[in-house]
C-alpha positions in Angstrom: -55.4 -16.8 -66.7 -58.7 -17.4 -65.1 -59.4 -17.4 -61.4 -59.1 -21.3 -61.1 -55.7 -21.3 -62.9 -54.5 -18.3 -60.8 -55.4 -20.3 -57.6 -53.4 -23.4 -58.7 -50.4 -21.2 -59.8 -50.3 -19.1 -56.6 -50.7 -22.2 -54.3 -47.8 -23.8 -56.0 -45.5 -20.8 -55.8 -46.5 -20.2 -52.1 -45.5 -23.6 -51.2 -42.1 -23.3 -52.9 -41.5 -19.9 -51.3 -42.4 -21.3 -47.8 -39.9 -24.1 -48.2 -37.1 -21.5 -49.3 -37.8 -19.2 -46.3 -37.7 -22.2 -44.0 -34.4 -23.5 -45.3 -32.6 -20.2 -45.3 -34.1 -19.1 -42.0 -32.2 -21.9 -40.2 -28.9 -20.9 -41.7 -29.4 -17.1 -40.8 -30.1 -18.1 -37.1 -26.8 -19.9 -37.0 -24.3 -17.8 -39.4 -23.9 -14.3 -38.2 -21.6 -13.2 -41.1 -24.1 -14.1 -43.8 -27.0 -12.5 -42.2 -27.2 -9.6 -44.6 -26.9 -11.8 -47.7 -29.3 -14.4 -46.7 -31.9 -11.9 -45.3 -32.0 -10.2 -48.6 -33.2 -13.6 -50.2 -35.7 -14.4 -47.4 -37.0 -10.8 -47.6 -37.7 -11.0 -51.2 -39.2 -14.4 -51.1 -41.4 -13.6 -48.1 -42.8 -10.3 -49.9 -43.5 -12.4 -53.0 -45.3 -15.1 -50.9 -47.4 -12.5 -49.3 -48.4 -11.1 -52.6 -49.2 -14.5 -54.0 -51.3 -15.3 -51.1 -53.4 -12.0 -51.7 -53.7 -12.8 -55.4 -54.9 -16.4 -54.5 -57.4 -14.9 -52.0 -58.7 -12.5 -54.7 -58.9 -15.4 -57.3 -60.8 -17.5 -54.8 -63.2 -14.8 -54.0 -63.8 -14.0 -57.8 -64.5 -17.8 -58.4 -66.8 -18.0 -55.4 -68.9 -15.1 -56.6 -69.2 -16.4 -60.2 -66.6 -14.2 -61.9 -65.1 -17.1 -63.8 -64.2 -15.0 -66.8 -62.0 -12.5 -64.8 -58.5 -12.4 -66.2 -55.3 -12.4 -64.3 -52.4 -11.1 -66.4 -49.7 -13.2 -64.9 -46.5 -14.6 -66.4 -46.8 -17.8 -64.5 -44.3 -19.9 -66.2 -41.5 -17.2 -65.5 -42.5 -16.8 -61.9 -42.6 -20.5 -61.3 -39.3 -21.0 -62.9 -37.6 -18.4 -60.8 -39.2 -19.8 -57.5 -38.0 -23.4 -58.4 -34.4 -22.1 -59.2 -34.4 -20.4 -55.9 -35.5 -23.6 -54.1 -32.7 -25.4 -55.7 -30.2 -22.8 -54.6 -31.5 -22.9 -51.1 -31.0 -26.7 -51.1 -27.4 -26.2 -52.3 -26.7 -23.5 -49.7 -28.1 -25.6 -46.9 -25.9 -28.6 -48.0 -22.8 -26.4 -48.2 -23.5 -25.0 -44.8 -23.9 -28.6 -43.4 -20.5 -29.6 -44.9 -18.7 -26.5 -43.7 -20.5 -25.5 -40.6 -17.4 -26.1 -38.4 -15.2 -23.8 -40.4 -14.7 -20.3 -39.3 -14.7 -18.8 -42.8 -17.5 -18.6 -45.2 -15.6 -19.2 -48.5 -18.3 -21.7 -49.6 -20.6 -18.8 -49.9 -18.7 -17.1 -52.7 -19.7 -20.0 -55.0 -23.4 -19.0 -54.7 -23.4 -15.3 -54.0 -23.7 -14.1 -57.6 -26.4 -16.7 -58.4 -28.3 -15.5 -55.4 -28.0 -11.9 -56.4 -29.3 -12.6 -59.8 -32.2 -14.6 -58.6 -33.1 -11.8 -56.1 -33.2 -9.4 -58.9 -35.5 -11.8 -60.8 -37.7 -12.2 -57.8 -38.0 -8.3 -57.6 -39.0 -8.3 -61.3 -41.7 -10.9 -60.6 -42.9 -9.0 -57.5 -43.4 -5.9 -59.6 -45.3 -8.0 -62.2 -47.5 -9.3 -59.3 -48.1 -5.9 -57.9 -49.2 -4.7 -61.4 -51.7 -7.5 -61.4 -53.1 -6.2 -58.1 -53.1 -2.6 -59.5 -55.1 -3.7 -62.6 -57.6 -5.6 -60.3 -57.6 -2.4 -58.1 -58.6 -0.2 -61.0 -61.3 -2.4 -62.3 -62.6 -4.3 -59.5 -66.3 -5.1 -59.1 -65.7 -7.6 -56.4 -65.8 -5.9 -53.1 -65.4 -2.3 -54.4 -62.4 -0.2 -54.8 -61.9 0.5 -51.1 -61.1 -3.2 -50.5 -58.7 -3.5 -53.3 -57.0 -0.2 -52.1 -56.6 -1.8 -48.7 -55.0 -4.9 -50.2 -52.6 -3.1 -52.2 -51.6 -0.8 -49.3 -51.0 -4.0 -47.1 -48.5 -5.4 -49.5 -46.7 -2.0 -50.0 -46.4 -1.7 -46.2 -44.4 -4.9 -45.8 -41.1 -3.3 -45.2 -39.3 -6.0 -43.1 -39.5 -9.5 -41.9 -40.4 -9.7 -38.2 -38.0 -10.9 -35.7 -39.3 -13.2 -32.9 -38.7 -10.6 -30.1 -39.3 -7.0 -31.1 -37.5 -4.6 -28.8 -40.4 -2.2 -28.7 -43.0 -4.8 -27.6 -41.2 -7.7 -26.0 -39.5 -6.2 -23.0 -39.6 -7.4 -19.5 -41.2 -5.1 -17.0 -39.7 -3.5 -13.9 -42.7 -3.8 -11.3 -40.6 -1.5 -9.0 -41.7 1.3 -11.1 -45.1 3.0 -10.5 -46.2 2.7 -14.2 -44.7 -0.1 -16.0 -45.2 0.0 -19.8 -47.8 -2.2 -21.4 -46.8 -5.7 -22.6 -47.8 -7.7 -25.5 -47.5 -11.2 -24.2 -49.0 -13.4 -21.5 -47.0 -14.0 -18.3 -46.1 -17.4 -17.1 -46.4 -17.3 -13.2 -43.6 -19.6 -12.0 -42.9 -18.2 -8.6 -44.6 -20.5 -5.9 -43.0 -19.2 -2.9 -43.9 -16.0 -1.1 -40.2 -15.5 -0.1 -38.4 -12.8 -2.1 -41.5 -11.2 -3.5 -42.8 -7.7 -2.7 -45.1 -7.5 0.3 -47.8 -5.6 -1.8 -47.6 -8.2 -4.7 -48.1 -11.1 -2.2 -51.0 -9.3 -0.5 -52.8 -8.8 -3.8 -52.2 -12.5 -4.8 -53.4 -13.6 -1.4 -56.7 -11.4 -1.8 -57.3 -12.9 -5.3 -56.8 -16.6 -4.1 -59.3 -15.9 -1.1 -61.9 -14.2 -3.4 -61.8 -17.0 -5.9 -62.0 -19.7 -3.1 -65.3 -18.3 -1.7 -66.7 -17.4 -5.1 -66.6 -13.5 -4.8 -66.4 -13.0 -8.5 -66.8 -9.2 -8.6 -63.7 -9.0 -6.2 -62.0 -11.7 -8.4 -62.5 -9.4 -11.4 -61.2 -6.4 -9.6 -58.0 -8.2 -8.6 -57.4 -9.8 -12.0 -57.7 -6.4 -13.5 -55.3 -5.0 -11.0 -52.8 -7.8 -11.8 -53.1 -6.6 -15.4 -52.8 -3.0 -14.8 -50.3 -2.8 -11.9 -48.3 -5.9 -12.1 -48.5 -6.5 -15.9 -49.4 -10.2 -15.3 -52.1 -12.6 -16.3 -53.7 -13.2 -13.0 -56.5 -15.2 -14.4 -53.9 -18.0 -14.1 -52.6 -16.9 -10.7 -52.6 -19.5 -7.8 -52.0 -19.1 -4.0 -48.4 -18.5 -3.0 -47.0 -20.6 -0.1 -44.3 -20.4 2.5 -41.5 -22.8 2.1 -42.8 -25.1 4.9 -46.3 -25.4 3.2 -45.1 -25.9 -0.5 -46.2 -29.5 -0.1 -49.8 -28.2 -0.1 -49.3 -26.1 -3.3 -52.5 -27.0 -5.3 -51.9 -24.6 -8.3 -55.7 -24.1 -8.5 -56.4 -20.9 -10.5 -59.4 -18.8 -10.6 -60.8 -20.7 -13.4 -60.6 -24.0 -11.5 -62.2 -22.3 -8.6 -65.0 -21.0 -10.8 -65.8 -24.4 -12.1 -65.8 -25.9 -8.6 -68.1 -23.3 -7.3 -70.4 -23.7 -10.4 -69.9 -20.0 -11.3 -72.2 -18.4 -14.1 -71.2 -18.7 -17.6 -70.6 -15.0 -17.7 -67.7 -15.4 -15.1 -66.2 -18.4 -16.9 -66.2 -16.3 -20.2 -64.8 -13.2 -18.5 -61.8 -15.2 -17.1 -61.2 -16.8 -20.5 -61.4 -13.4 -22.2 -58.7 -12.2 -19.7 -56.4 -15.0 -20.5 -57.3 -17.7 -18.3 -55.8 -21.1 -19.8 -58.0 -24.1 -20.4 -55.0 -26.4 -20.4 -53.6 -25.7 -16.9 -53.7 -28.5 -14.4 -54.0 -28.7 -10.7 -51.3 -30.3 -8.7 -53.6 -31.7 -6.1 -57.3 -32.3 -5.7 -59.7 -34.4 -3.7 -61.4 -35.7 -6.8 -60.8 -38.1 -9.6 -57.2 -37.2 -10.3 -54.6 -35.0 -8.8 -53.9 -33.1 -12.0 -57.2 -31.9 -13.5 -58.0 -29.2 -16.1 -61.0 -27.0 -15.7 -62.7 -29.1 -18.3 -62.1 -32.3 -16.3 -63.4 -30.8 -13.2 -66.6 -29.7 -15.0 -67.1 -33.2 -16.3 -66.4 -34.6 -12.8 -69.2 -32.5 -11.4 -71.5 -32.9 -14.3 -71.6 -29.2 -15.2 -72.5 -29.9 -18.8 -73.3 -26.2 -19.4 -69.5 -25.6 -19.2 -68.2 -28.4 -21.5 -68.2 -26.3 -24.8 -66.9 -23.2 -23.1 -64.0 -25.0 -21.5 -63.0 -27.2 -24.5 -59.5 -26.0 -25.5 -59.3 -23.8 -28.5 -56.2 -24.7 -30.7 -54.8 -21.7 -32.4 -51.4 -23.1 -33.1 -51.3 -26.7 -34.5 -48.3 -28.7 -33.3 -48.2 -32.4 -32.5 -48.4 -32.9 -28.7 -45.2 -35.2 -28.8 -43.3 -32.4 -30.4 -44.6 -29.9 -27.8 -43.5 -32.4 -25.0 -40.0 -32.8 -26.5 -39.7 -29.0 -26.9 -40.7 -28.6 -23.2 -38.0 -31.0 -22.1 -35.3 -29.1 -23.9 -36.6 -25.9 -22.7 -36.6 -26.9 -19.1 -33.1 -28.2 -19.5 -32.0 -24.7 -20.8 -33.6 -22.9 -18.0 -31.9 -25.2 -15.5 -28.6 -24.7 -17.3 -29.0 -20.9 -17.3 -30.1 -20.6 -13.6 -28.4 -23.8 -12.2 -30.6 -26.8 -11.1 -29.9 -25.8 -7.5 -31.6 -22.4 -7.9 -34.5 -23.9 -9.7 -35.0 -26.4 -6.9 -34.4 -23.9 -4.1 -36.9 -21.5 -5.4 -39.4 -24.3 -6.2 -40.0 -22.7 -9.6 -42.9 -23.9 -11.7 -41.4 -24.1 -15.0 -43.5 -23.2 -18.2 -46.0 -25.7 -19.6 -45.8 -25.2 -23.4 -49.2 -26.6 -23.8 -50.5 -23.2 -22.8 -49.0 -21.6 -25.9 -51.3 -23.3 -28.4 -54.3 -21.3 -27.1 -52.5 -18.0 -27.9 -52.7 -16.2 -31.2 -48.9 -15.3 -31.2 -47.9 -18.4 -29.3 -45.7 -16.2 -27.0 -45.2 -15.9 -23.2 -42.8 -14.5 -20.7 -41.5 -16.2 -17.6 -40.2 -13.4 -15.3 -37.9 -14.2 -12.3 -38.9 -11.8 -9.7 -36.5 -13.3 -7.1 -33.4 -12.9 -9.4 -30.6 -10.6 -8.2 -30.7 -8.7 -11.5 -33.7 -6.7 -12.4 -36.0 -7.7 -15.4 -34.7 -11.2 -15.5 -36.5 -13.8 -17.2 -37.3 -15.9 -20.4 -39.5 -14.8 -23.2 -40.5 -17.7 -25.5 -42.7 -18.3 -28.6 -43.3 -21.2 -31.0 -41.9 -21.0 -34.5 -43.2 -24.0 -36.4 -41.9 -27.0 -34.4 -39.2 -25.1 -32.8 -39.3 -22.8 -29.8 -37.5 -19.5 -29.8 -36.2 -18.1 -26.5 -35.0 -14.8 -25.4 -32.9 -14.9 -22.1 -32.4 -11.6 -20.4 -30.5 -10.5 -17.4 -29.6 -13.9 -16.2 -25.9 -14.2 -16.3 -25.1 -10.6 -15.9 -26.9 -7.2 -16.0 -28.0 -6.3 -19.6 -27.6 -9.9 -20.6 -29.5 -10.7 -23.8 -29.2 -14.0 -25.7 -31.3 -15.9 -28.0 -31.8 -19.7 -28.4 -33.6 -21.9 -30.9 -34.8 -24.9 -29.1 -35.5 -28.1 -31.0 -37.0 -31.4 -30.2 -33.6 -33.0 -29.5 -31.2 -30.0 -28.6 -30.9 -26.3 -28.4 -28.4 -23.8 -29.6 -27.6 -20.2 -29.1 -28.3 -18.1 -32.3 -27.4 -14.6 -33.5 -30.9 -13.9 -34.8 -34.3 -15.3 -34.0 -35.9 -14.5 -37.4 -39.7 -15.3 -37.4 -40.8 -16.3 -40.9 -44.6 -16.9 -41.3 -44.6 -19.8 -43.6 -48.3 -20.7 -43.3 -50.2 -21.2 -46.5 
């Protein structure tokens, strides 16, 4: 098989495997008792998809560099047949689940279990064949050298498990009462608008930042944002001035990035803020200009600071229709209000997360901590998964409370597992 044929073959099988993973993932999140059996299918499919993606990449590079006579020793017909059978099985399992989802038992699974096991064995055989192809390319590669091929082979062999949306080692709320909180791997949504209930030194640092940004003291702004990262484990490039209850009507939600635009700060300052997590999509709540709710880019255009236009144009790292994002946000806010009670949300004047900020993030993940909550480390960690939102709720109802939800555009449901399957082609 030449590189062009290998690209076509791999692309077809990648598309099928992505569909299989997506179908079964939905069932895994809803049916606890079938987790092990269904995970074995998704695990095999996802490993095979990753290998096919690498083979397609190799074939593309060979073709681009003029190695049209390179040979891929692939049994494309056997592999495609297995993948298509698996797609058919996934559809049957999904239909059986839909018909029987209200039943407590899982008798319907016995009809498909042996077929699934046989197909998993066939997938493993195909995986071994694909790995042999990479091994042969590794041994005889003149493309990018043996080191590159060795890294590719190692990358595949190191895929030992499918990632869950919320890894216990990296996605963990921080206790800011400790002197040295552990590092985090997510951005933090700052939802507390009132000063009441927050630590005095925390409020003091936030005040200092708001004052420095207001007068354009950028060195001080950088120091305080860095302190927010190191001491409080928060993204203070998106911080705003906290208010007392009687002044909440004056809450503007101006961030350091908004202030930097207003003060016509140097490009270096703008870039520094963006590098430290400033969101281009956040809007003010009040302003004295064209509109009340303005992004940093809109402010730049209002004042005619053309040198800022390109820098402040949003960078879309996660593609999702705006309408879908809007519907997800409505459902997410409903979930938050249900978990906390509408009265608590209103009494605390919480600023609930804007999901538009997620599209700028590589992992599409944030945490919304509740510093005022009676249980420590309370909050919501959330991330996009396709056109769904996965949410981890912790310490809300009781200490050590930990529950996961899959939020859709029309509803949300609690799930046993939030499996994150990368189905990008």
